[in-house]
C-alpha positions as CSV (number, residue, x, y, z in Angstrom):
1,P,143.1,77.4,58.5
2,A,143.1,76.8,61.5
3,Y,140.8,79.8,62.4
4,L,138.6,78.9,60.0
5,H,137.6,75.5,61.4
6,V,136.4,77.7,64.8
7,L,134.8,79.8,63.3
8,T,132.3,77.4,61.3
9,G,132.1,75.8,64.9
10,T,130.6,78.2,66.2
11,T,128.4,79.4,63.7
12,A,124.2,79.7,65.0
13,T,123.0,76.8,62.9
14,P,118.5,76.7,62.5
15,S,118.2,74.5,65.5
16,A,119.5,77.3,67.6
17,A,117.5,80.5,66.1
18,E,114.7,80.1,68.9
19,H,117.8,81.3,71.1
20,Y,119.3,83.9,69.4
21,A,115.8,85.0,68.8
22,R,115.4,85.1,72.6
23,L,118.6,86.9,73.1
24,V,117.3,90.1,70.5
25,R,113.9,90.8,71.8
26,D,115.5,90.7,75.6
27,A,118.3,93.3,74.1
28,A,115.7,95.5,72.8
29,A,113.6,95.4,76.1
30,R,116.3,96.6,77.6
31,R,116.8,99.8,75.1
32,R,113.2,100.2,75.7
33,A,113.5,100.2,79.1
34,L,116.4,102.3,78.7
35,A,114.7,104.6,76.8
36,A,111.3,105.0,78.5
37,A,114.0,106.2,82.1
38,N,115.1,108.8,79.5
39,T,112.2,110.0,79.3
40,I,110.8,110.2,82.4
41,R,113.7,111.6,83.2
42,S,114.1,114.3,80.5
43,G,110.7,114.8,80.7
44,V,109.8,116.2,84.1
45,D,108.2,119.5,84.6
46,A,109.5,121.0,87.8
47,H,105.9,122.6,87.8
48,A,104.7,119.3,87.9
49,S,102.8,118.0,90.7
50,P,104.3,114.3,92.1
51,E,100.8,112.4,90.5
52,A,101.2,113.8,86.9
53,I,104.7,113.0,86.8
54,L,103.5,109.5,88.1
55,E,101.2,109.0,85.8
56,A,103.5,109.4,83.0
57,A,106.3,107.8,84.2
58,Q,103.7,104.8,84.5
59,K,102.1,105.0,80.7
60,A,106.0,105.3,80.0
61,I,106.7,102.1,81.3
62,D,103.5,100.6,79.8
63,G,104.9,101.2,76.7
64,I,108.3,99.0,77.3
65,T,106.8,95.5,76.2
66,P,104.8,96.8,72.8
67,A,101.7,95.1,71.4
68,S,103.0,92.7,69.1
69,E,104.8,90.4,72.2
70,T,101.8,90.9,74.6
71,D,99.2,90.3,72.0
72,P,99.8,87.0,69.4
73,V,97.8,87.2,66.5
74,R,95.9,83.8,66.7
75,F,92.9,83.0,64.4
76,T,89.1,80.8,64.9
77,A,91.5,77.3,65.1
78,E,93.5,77.8,67.2
79,T,91.5,79.2,69.8
80,L,88.2,77.6,69.5
81,L,88.9,74.2,71.2
82,D,90.4,76.5,73.6
83,S,87.4,77.6,74.6
84,I,84.9,74.3,74.2
85,S,87.2,73.1,76.8
86,E,86.8,75.4,78.7
87,W,82.7,75.3,78.6
88,E,83.1,71.4,80.3
89,Q,85.1,73.6,83.2
90,P,82.5,74.8,86.2
91,P,81.6,78.3,85.3
92,R,84.2,80.6,86.9
93,Y,81.4,83.1,89.0
94,T,81.6,83.5,92.7
95,P,78.4,83.7,94.7
96,T,77.5,86.9,96.3
97,P,75.7,86.3,99.8
98,W,72.5,86.5,98.3
99,P,70.6,83.8,97.1
100,S,68.3,85.6,95.1
101,I,71.0,87.8,92.7
102,N,73.0,85.0,92.6
103,R,69.9,83.6,90.3
104,I,69.3,86.6,88.6
105,I,73.4,87.0,87.0
106,G,74.5,83.9,88.6
107,G,77.5,85.3,90.8
108,L,81.2,87.8,90.5
109,K,82.2,87.1,86.7
110,P,86.0,87.4,86.8
111,G,86.9,90.3,84.4
112,G,83.2,92.0,84.7
113,L,82.0,95.2,85.7
114,Y,78.9,95.7,88.4
115,V,77.8,98.9,89.2
116,I,75.7,99.9,92.9
117,G,74.3,102.6,92.4
118,A,71.7,103.9,95.4
119,R,70.8,107.4,96.8
120,P,73.0,108.4,99.6
121,G,72.6,107.0,102.9
122,V,70.6,103.6,101.8
123,G,73.1,100.6,102.4
124,K,76.1,100.8,99.4
125,S,78.8,100.1,101.9
126,V,77.4,97.8,104.3
127,V,76.0,96.1,100.5
128,A,80.3,96.4,99.3
129,A,81.6,95.7,102.5
130,N,79.4,92.5,102.8
131,L,80.7,91.4,99.6
132,A,84.6,92.4,100.3
133,A,84.1,89.6,102.4
134,S,82.8,86.9,100.8
135,L,85.3,87.3,98.1
136,A,87.7,88.0,100.2
137,G,87.5,83.6,100.9
138,R,88.8,83.8,97.6
139,G,92.1,86.4,97.9
140,A,93.0,89.5,98.4
141,V,90.6,92.0,97.9
142,P,91.2,96.1,97.8
143,F,88.4,98.3,99.3
144,I,87.8,101.8,97.4
145,S,87.1,103.8,100.2
146,L,86.3,107.5,99.4
147,E,83.8,108.3,101.7
148,M,84.4,106.3,105.1
149,R,87.3,105.5,107.8
150,T,88.7,101.7,108.1
151,A,87.1,102.2,111.0
152,E,83.7,102.1,109.5
153,I,84.3,99.6,107.1
154,H,85.4,97.7,110.1
155,A,81.6,98.0,111.6
156,R,79.7,96.6,109.0
157,I,82.3,93.9,107.6
158,M,81.7,93.0,111.5
159,A,78.4,93.6,112.2
160,A,76.8,91.5,109.4
161,A,79.2,88.6,110.4
162,A,78.7,88.8,114.5
163,K,75.5,89.7,113.8
164,V,75.3,92.8,115.5
165,S,73.6,96.2,115.3
166,I,75.5,98.5,112.8
167,S,73.9,101.5,114.8
168,Q,75.0,100.0,118.0
169,I,78.4,99.8,116.8
170,E,78.7,103.4,116.1
171,N,77.0,104.4,119.3
172,R,78.4,102.4,121.3
173,K,75.8,100.7,122.7
174,L,76.6,96.7,122.4
175,E,76.1,94.5,125.4
176,D,77.7,91.6,127.2
177,A,76.8,89.3,124.2
178,D,77.3,91.1,121.2
179,W,81.0,91.6,122.2
180,E,81.0,88.2,122.9
181,R,79.4,87.6,119.2
182,I,81.8,90.2,118.0
183,S,84.7,87.8,119.9
184,K,83.7,84.9,118.1
185,A,83.6,86.5,114.5
186,T,87.2,88.4,115.3
187,P,89.3,86.0,114.3
188,Q,87.4,84.7,111.6
189,L,87.2,88.2,110.3
190,Q,91.1,88.5,110.9
191,R,91.9,86.0,107.7
192,L,89.8,87.6,106.0
193,P,92.9,89.5,102.8
194,I,91.1,93.1,103.0
195,A,93.4,96.3,102.1
196,I,91.5,98.9,102.9
197,L,92.5,102.0,101.2
198,D,90.8,104.9,103.3
199,R,91.1,109.0,102.1
200,T,89.3,111.5,101.2
201,S,90.2,111.4,97.5
202,A,92.5,109.6,94.7
203,T,93.2,109.6,90.9
204,I,92.6,107.0,88.9
205,G,96.1,106.7,88.8
206,Q,96.5,105.7,92.7
207,I,93.6,103.4,92.2
208,R,95.7,101.8,89.4
209,R,98.7,101.8,91.8
210,Y,97.2,100.5,95.3
211,V,95.5,97.5,93.0
212,T,98.1,96.0,91.8
213,A,100.3,97.0,94.6
214,T,98.0,94.6,96.6
215,A,97.9,91.7,94.1
216,R,101.8,91.6,94.5
217,R,101.0,91.2,97.8
218,K,98.3,88.1,96.8
219,P,96.3,87.2,94.4
220,L,93.2,88.9,93.7
221,A,89.7,88.0,94.3
222,G,88.0,91.2,92.8
223,V,88.6,95.1,94.2
224,I,85.7,97.3,95.7
225,I,85.5,100.9,94.9
226,D,83.8,103.6,96.6
227,Y,82.4,105.5,95.1
228,L,82.9,107.0,91.5
229,Q,81.9,110.7,91.1
230,L,84.5,110.8,94.2
231,I,87.0,109.4,92.2
232,Q,89.9,113.1,91.7
233,P,90.8,114.0,87.7
234,S,94.7,114.1,87.9
235,P,95.7,117.1,87.6
236,G,96.1,119.6,84.8
237,D,92.7,117.5,83.3
238,Q,90.3,119.5,81.2
239,R,87.7,117.5,80.6
240,K,83.8,118.1,80.5
241,R,82.5,116.1,84.2
242,H,80.8,113.6,82.5
243,E,83.6,113.4,79.4
244,Y,85.9,112.3,82.8
245,I,83.4,110.2,84.4
246,A,82.5,108.3,81.0
247,D,86.8,107.5,80.3
248,L,86.8,106.6,84.3
249,T,84.3,103.7,84.1
250,R,86.1,102.6,80.4
251,T,89.9,102.4,82.4
252,L,88.4,100.5,85.7
253,K,86.3,97.4,82.8
254,A,90.0,97.5,81.3
255,L,91.0,96.7,84.2
256,A,88.7,94.0,85.4
257,M,89.7,92.3,82.6
258,E,93.2,92.9,82.8
259,L,93.0,91.6,86.3
260,D,90.7,89.2,84.9
261,V,88.8,89.6,89.1
262,P,84.6,90.7,89.0
263,V,85.4,94.9,89.5
264,V,82.7,95.7,92.0
265,L,82.7,99.9,91.9
266,L,79.6,101.8,93.4
267,I,77.8,104.9,92.9
268,Q,75.0,107.9,94.1
269,V,72.4,108.3,91.7
270,N,70.3,111.9,92.1
271,R,67.4,111.0,94.3
272,N,64.6,111.7,91.1
273,A,63.3,108.3,91.5
274,T,61.5,109.2,94.8
275,T,59.4,111.3,93.6
276,R,58.7,109.4,90.2
277,E,55.0,108.0,90.0
278,G,56.5,104.2,91.2
279,K,59.6,105.3,92.0
280,Q,61.6,102.8,89.6
281,P,64.3,103.7,89.2
282,H,66.0,104.1,85.7
283,L,69.4,104.3,83.7
284,A,69.6,108.0,83.7
285,D,69.5,108.5,87.3
286,P,72.7,108.2,88.2
287,R,74.3,111.8,89.5
288,E,77.3,112.6,86.2
289,A,77.3,109.4,85.1
290,G,74.2,108.6,83.0
291,S,77.0,107.1,80.4
292,V,77.5,104.6,83.2
293,G,74.2,102.7,82.7
């Protein structure tokens, strides 16, 4: 009888249901984590590249948390008032350095994918550097540079901040007045949390890992990628080039929404516009990336 009395005292009550539900959920998450670890360990091909192994591991880890936990079902009655209260607040646009652009698009919106296309050698990287410096006033900015070295990106940011000609920096023809302006601008630029990844090739998996690693150091304000056509496919990816590029843009848009920051994507366009009457660019001009339009 005494033992039965103890049992009745330790029986779970309805008020403790939430506590026990959390225990079950956490135990399930641990089981999924162990299953993912076993999948990664058993699925490693002795001949696979490190990049392929890392991407497979990332997919297994992403599957630990089920969609039912991360995407709860909520109907309009539960969400509409939240949206209305959001409209009472100022828009979350980050202004660009160019007022004329801001008048058209308002600025860079969190979760947006912004595409800047131009022919080679007309200043896309300068635009990207100016945007990076502008965004960095609000948080960290991973700058993925697949074409230029870190020093070249720094030169473009410094040229804009110090009002010094980029050609004077590149040709090492700086005068005393230029050095004085550079000296004044240096402390300001050192405070900008811009993290530059400069490499001649990178896959979308490597880019994603660098971006998330930056986010762990400091909350993000935006992401700059220079440029789309230089992102390499993962080893073994046999898709046609246009299919691969289309999937890249979808992945980058999803990344922008996931991180809730603007992603600025530079692309190369064909030279067709230079021979076209009026030289007006078309949406089909992006090189290998007509689907971007």
